[in-house]
C-alpha positions as CSV (number, residue, x, y, z in Angstrom):
1,X,-10.4,-9.5,33.0
2,X,-6.9,-9.8,34.5
3,X,-5.6,-12.6,36.6
4,X,-6.3,-12.7,40.4
5,X,-3.7,-11.2,42.5
6,X,-2.3,-13.0,45.6
7,X,-1.3,-11.6,49.0
8,X,2.4,-10.6,49.0
9,X,2.8,-12.0,52.5
10,X,0.8,-15.2,52.7
11,X,-0.3,-16.0,49.1
12,X,-4.1,-16.0,49.6
13,X,-6.3,-14.1,47.2
14,X,-5.6,-10.4,47.7
15,X,-8.5,-7.9,48.3
16,X,-6.4,-4.9,49.4
17,X,-4.0,-3.3,46.9
18,X,-1.5,-0.5,47.9
19,X,0.8,1.4,45.7
20,X,3.6,3.9,46.6
21,X,6.0,5.7,44.4
22,X,9.4,6.5,45.8
23,X,12.2,8.0,43.7
24,X,10.2,7.2,40.5
25,X,10.0,3.5,41.5
26,X,6.6,1.9,42.0
27,X,6.2,-0.4,45.0
28,X,3.0,-2.4,45.0
29,X,1.7,-4.5,47.9
30,X,-1.3,-6.8,47.5
31,X,-2.8,-8.1,50.8
32,X,-5.5,-10.5,51.8
33,X,-8.1,-9.3,54.4
34,X,-6.3,-11.1,57.3
35,X,-2.8,-9.7,56.5
36,X,-4.3,-6.2,55.9
37,X,-5.9,-6.2,59.4
38,X,-2.8,-7.7,61.1
39,X,-0.6,-4.9,59.5
40,X,-3.0,-2.2,60.5
41,X,-4.0,-1.2,57.0
42,X,-7.7,-1.0,58.1
43,X,-6.7,1.3,61.0
44,X,-5.9,4.8,59.5
45,X,-4.4,6.0,62.8
46,X,-2.0,3.1,63.2
47,X,-1.1,2.4,59.6
48,X,2.2,3.3,58.0
49,X,2.7,2.2,54.4
50,X,6.4,2.9,54.7
51,X,6.7,0.4,57.5
52,X,4.7,-2.2,55.6
53,X,6.9,-1.7,52.5
54,X,10.0,-2.0,54.6
55,X,8.8,-5.3,56.1
56,X,7.6,-6.6,52.7
57,X,10.6,-5.4,50.7
58,X,13.6,-5.7,53.0
59,X,16.2,-3.0,52.3
60,X,13.6,-0.6,50.9
61,X,14.1,2.8,52.5
62,X,11.7,5.7,52.3
63,X,12.6,9.4,51.8
64,X,13.8,11.1,54.9
65,X,16.2,8.6,56.5
66,X,16.9,5.1,57.7
67,X,14.0,4.9,60.1
68,X,15.9,5.7,63.3
69,X,15.3,9.4,63.2
70,X,14.3,9.4,66.9
71,X,18.0,8.9,67.7
72,X,18.6,12.4,66.5
73,X,17.0,13.9,69.5
74,X,14.4,15.9,67.6
75,X,11.3,16.4,69.7
76,X,8.7,19.1,69.5
77,X,8.9,21.2,72.7
78,X,5.2,22.0,72.4
79,X,3.6,18.6,72.1
80,X,6.4,16.1,72.5
81,X,6.0,14.7,69.0
82,X,9.0,12.7,67.7
83,X,10.1,11.6,64.2
84,X,8.8,8.2,65.1
85,X,5.3,9.6,65.8
86,X,5.5,11.4,62.4
87,X,6.5,8.3,60.6
88,X,3.7,6.2,62.3
89,X,0.8,8.6,61.8
90,X,2.0,10.7,58.8
91,X,0.8,13.7,60.6
92,X,2.4,16.4,62.8
93,X,1.2,17.0,66.4
94,X,0.9,20.8,66.3
95,X,2.0,23.8,64.4
96,X,5.3,24.1,66.3
97,X,6.3,20.6,64.9
98,X,7.1,22.2,61.6
99,X,9.9,24.1,63.2
100,X,11.2,21.5,65.7
101,X,11.1,18.6,63.1
102,X,12.2,20.9,60.2
103,X,15.2,18.7,59.2
104,X,12.8,15.8,58.6
105,X,9.7,17.7,57.4
106,X,11.4,19.9,54.7
107,X,12.8,17.0,52.7
108,X,9.4,15.3,52.9
109,X,7.7,18.4,51.6
110,X,10.2,18.7,48.7
111,X,9.7,15.1,47.8
112,X,5.9,15.2,48.0
113,X,5.1,18.7,46.6
114,X,8.2,19.8,44.8
115,X,8.2,22.9,47.0
116,X,8.7,23.9,50.6
117,X,6.3,26.8,50.3
118,X,2.5,26.3,50.2
119,X,1.0,28.2,47.3
120,X,-2.6,27.0,47.8
121,X,-5.3,26.7,45.3
122,X,-6.6,29.7,43.4
123,X,-10.2,30.1,42.3
124,X,-10.4,29.9,38.5
125,X,-11.6,33.5,38.1
126,X,-8.5,34.8,40.1
127,X,-5.8,32.8,38.3
128,X,-5.0,35.7,36.0
129,X,-4.7,38.2,38.8
130,X,-2.5,36.0,40.9
131,X,-0.2,35.5,37.9
132,X,0.0,39.2,37.4
133,X,0.9,39.8,41.0
134,X,3.7,37.1,40.8
135,X,5.0,38.7,37.6
136,X,5.0,42.1,39.3
137,X,6.9,40.7,42.3
138,X,9.5,39.2,39.9
139,X,9.8,42.4,37.9
140,X,10.3,44.4,41.1
141,X,13.2,42.1,42.1
142,X,14.6,42.4,38.7
143,X,14.3,46.2,38.8
144,X,16.2,46.4,42.1
145,X,19.0,44.2,40.7
146,X,19.2,46.4,37.6
147,X,19.4,49.6,39.7
148,X,22.0,48.1,42.1
149,X,24.0,46.9,39.0
150,X,23.6,50.4,37.4
151,X,22.0,48.8,34.3
152,X,19.6,51.7,33.8
153,X,18.3,50.6,30.4
154,X,17.1,47.3,31.9
155,X,15.7,49.3,34.9
156,X,13.8,51.5,32.5
157,X,12.3,48.4,30.7
158,X,11.3,46.9,34.0
159,X,9.8,50.2,35.2
160,X,7.7,50.5,32.0
161,X,6.6,46.9,32.2
162,X,5.7,47.3,35.9
163,X,3.6,50.3,35.0
164,X,1.7,48.4,32.4
165,X,1.1,45.4,34.7
166,X,0.0,47.5,37.6
167,X,-2.5,49.3,35.3
168,X,-3.8,45.9,34.1
169,X,-4.1,44.7,37.7
170,X,-6.0,47.9,38.6
171,X,-8.8,47.2,36.1
172,X,-11.7,45.3,37.5
173,X,-11.8,41.6,36.8
174,X,-14.4,40.5,34.3
175,X,-16.5,37.6,35.7
176,X,-17.0,34.6,33.4
């Protein structure tokens, strides 16, 4: 078995182990029970791993800024949530926060999910149909570009492919 880990803050034997990956760099913090409680790790509402990492590793910055985003004046008009509240809880106050805190939220989403648009999960039996619909959407866009660019041969290929895909989509799904 591996050697015992010690608290990053005080050196006692560690019982709490936290890991965060920022810009492909792994930051690990090992804490004893006392340091974990004093830093709010056991309180999910008041705990911010980003703040702990900044305290533990001075100079470490998280995605989304320097930590003083509240100076930007961004405040949700619906619930009064600020970037500081978002950083502390890791949650937004209401649905309107997505719009009012957009300059902070979008980079976070890109960093976490590699996309700004939620695609959701798809039941296994429907994956093929969802892929067909996406391919149809892409082909329709390609068809419009071909028509506007007067590339009628490409437009005909897209039209034929669209017909085949729509026919395939119209057939009932076979359950497995």
